[in-house]
C-alpha positions in Angstrom: -15.6 167.1 -72.0 -18.6 167.0 -74.2 -20.5 164.1 -75.8 -20.1 163.8 -79.5 -23.6 164.5 -80.8 -24.8 162.4 -84.6 -24.9 165.0 -86.9 -26.7 162.1 -89.5 -29.6 162.4 -87.8 -30.6 165.3 -88.1 -30.2 165.1 -92.0 -32.6 162.0 -91.7 -29.5 159.2 -92.4 -30.0 157.2 -89.3 -27.3 155.7 -87.4 -24.0 156.6 -89.5 -25.4 156.4 -93.0 -22.8 155.3 -95.3 -20.5 157.5 -95.4 -17.5 154.6 -94.6 -15.1 157.0 -93.0 -14.9 160.4 -94.9 -12.7 162.5 -93.4 -14.0 161.5 -89.8 -11.3 159.3 -88.8 -9.4 162.0 -86.5 -13.7 162.2 -84.7 -13.0 158.2 -84.2 -10.1 158.7 -83.0 -10.3 161.3 -80.2 -12.9 158.7 -78.7 -11.6 155.2 -77.6 -14.9 154.0 -77.3 -15.5 154.4 -80.9 -19.1 156.5 -82.9 -21.7 157.3 -80.5 -24.9 155.2 -81.3 -28.0 156.1 -81.5 -31.1 154.5 -80.2 -33.4 151.8 -82.7 -36.3 152.8 -84.7 -39.8 153.2 -83.5 -41.5 150.2 -83.6 -38.1 147.7 -83.6 -38.6 145.0 -81.5 -35.6 142.6 -80.5 -36.2 138.8 -81.8 -34.8 137.9 -78.7 -37.8 137.0 -76.2 -37.1 138.5 -73.2 -36.9 136.5 -69.4 -38.4 139.3 -66.9 -37.0 137.6 -63.6 -33.9 135.6 -64.0 -31.0 134.6 -61.1 -28.5 137.1 -61.1 -26.3 134.7 -61.6 -28.2 133.7 -64.6 -28.1 137.8 -65.5 -24.1 138.0 -65.3 -23.1 135.2 -66.9 -25.2 135.6 -70.0 -24.3 139.6 -70.0 -19.9 138.6 -69.8 -21.4 136.2 -72.5 -22.8 138.6 -74.8 -19.3 141.3 -73.8 -17.2 138.5 -75.2 -19.3 138.6 -78.7 -18.3 142.1 -78.5 -15.3 142.3 -77.7 -14.6 140.0 -80.1 -16.5 141.2 -82.8 -15.1 144.2 -82.6 -11.3 143.0 -82.3 -12.2 141.9 -85.8 -13.4 145.0 -86.8 -10.0 146.9 -86.3 -8.5 146.9 -89.4 -5.2 148.4 -88.1 -4.7 148.0 -84.9 -1.7 150.2 -83.8 -3.7 153.2 -85.3 -5.9 152.6 -82.6 -3.8 151.5 -80.2 -5.8 152.3 -77.2 -9.0 150.8 -78.2 -8.1 147.8 -79.0 -5.6 147.3 -75.9 -9.2 148.0 -73.9 -11.1 145.7 -76.2 -8.5 143.0 -75.8 -7.4 143.6 -71.5 -12.1 143.3 -71.4 -11.7 139.7 -73.0 -8.8 138.8 -70.8 -10.0 140.0 -67.5 -13.8 138.4 -68.9 -11.9 134.7 -70.1 -10.0 134.7 -67.3 -13.0 135.0 -64.8 -14.5 131.9 -66.1 -11.7 129.8 -66.2 -11.7 130.4 -62.9 -15.5 130.1 -62.0 -14.8 126.9 -63.5 -12.2 125.6 -61.4 -14.1 126.7 -58.7 -17.0 124.6 -59.9 -14.4 121.5 -60.4 -13.2 121.7 -56.9 -16.2 122.1 -55.3 -17.6 118.8 -56.9 -14.9 116.5 -56.2 -15.8 113.8 -54.0 -14.2 114.7 -49.9 
């Protein structure tokens, strides 16, 4: 299995330019995660400040929150879920698994805080 290459970067168009899917639909269909990302431009900094030392529990919670937002965004972006069935099912399963995990953790915290 070979990784797809980004030919737009070699042309100076950056990360995909404005092609709008001109004939590249078959390439995206073969990869269930979509086209590859390219790195941000040199000198680009995220607007969010990063906390260098956070607890593993908080890091996991923040990562889960970010993944849930990403799944919701990707599901909204898929126009034809039947054409991209594998991709939409994978994203939906991830979303459902994480929400169930959150629900179980909240329930455990609630049960632990009940008076005995």
